[in-house]
N, C-alpha and C positions, 0 to 999 in steps of 0.2 A: 304352623306354629311360628315360623320366622316372620311372616307378615304381621302377625299380632304383636310380636316383640318390637318390630320396627315402628308400628303404629303407636305403641305405648312410649317408646323413646321419643318419637316426634311430639307426642302430646306433652311429655315432660319438658322437652326443650321449649315448646311454645309457652308453657306455663312459667318457666323460668324467665323467658324473654319478657313476658307480660309483667311479671313480678319486678324485674329490673326497671322497667319504665314506671311502674307505680312508685317504687322507691325514689327514682330520680324526680318525679313530679312532686312527691312529698318534700324532698329536700329543697326543691325550687320554691314550693309554696312557703316553706318555713323562712327562707331567705327573703322572699318578697314581703312576707308578713313583718319581718323585723324592720325592713325599710319603711313600711307603712306606719308601724308603731313609732319609729324614730321621727318620722315626719309629723305625726300627730303631736308628739311631745314638743317638737320645734315650734309648731304653730299654736300650741296650747289648746288643741281641739280634742274631742273624743274620737276614738277609733271605732268605726262601725264595721263589724266583720260579717260579711255575707258569704255563706257557704251553701252547698246543696242541701245541707241538713238544717239550715236556719229556719225554715218554715215561714219565711217572710215573703209576701207577694210584692216583689219590686216592680211589678208592672203598674202598681197603684201608688198614689202619693204616700211617702214615708212620713212619719211624725217628727220631722226635723226641719228646721228653718233652712233657707238657702245658704250655701257656703258655710255650714255649721259643723261638718264632720270630715274626717279623712276616711275614705272607704277602702277596705281590703275585700276583694271579690274573688272567691276561690271556686272555680268550676260551677258557676251559677248560670251564666248566659247561655250555655249549651242546653240548659234544661228548662228555660222559661218559654211560654207560648208567644211572647212578644218581646224579642230582644231589643228592638228599637225603643219601645216605651221604657224598658228597664234601663237602658243606657241614658236616656233623657233624665230619668229620676235620679240615677247615680250622679250625673253631671250637675243636677240642680242642688242636691244636698252637699256635694263635695266641692263644688266650685272648680272642679278639675283635679283636685287632690285625691286621685283614685289609683289603686294598684290592683292589677288583675293577674290571675293565674288561670290558664285554660287546660283542657284535656288534650293530650297528644292525639291527633286524629288517626294515627296509624296503629294505635293500640285497640284491643278488643273493646274496652270500656269506652274509648273515644269514638270508635266507629258507631257504637250503639247510641251514645249521647248526642253526637252531631247530627243524627237523623232528624232531630227535632228542630234544628236550625234551618232557615230557608237555604236553598242550594247555593245562592250567591255569597253566603257567609261561611260556608264550610271550608 
């Protein structure tokens, strides 16, 4: 009985630890988003928000002119089949005005997501 209780306590501690990192990443994402939004206002450009839920294929040309938007990219590059093509497309439309938030690789979610990146980018 005691090993089962210890196992549950460890599981609970692990979930709390993971939850803490999720909360920290969300707070960081919000802060970076605010910076991107402010920069878009300064430059009088639209803000393009890319997230893992966007359903936008950023490995293909986006329907924006060169240097026409400020990009906020939240946990996308870890989940695309070709991160190099994605970075080139983001650079093209943003002209370098891009803000990124990534997944912490030491978390459970990060460990799972980073498996899609080539080993030299992890």
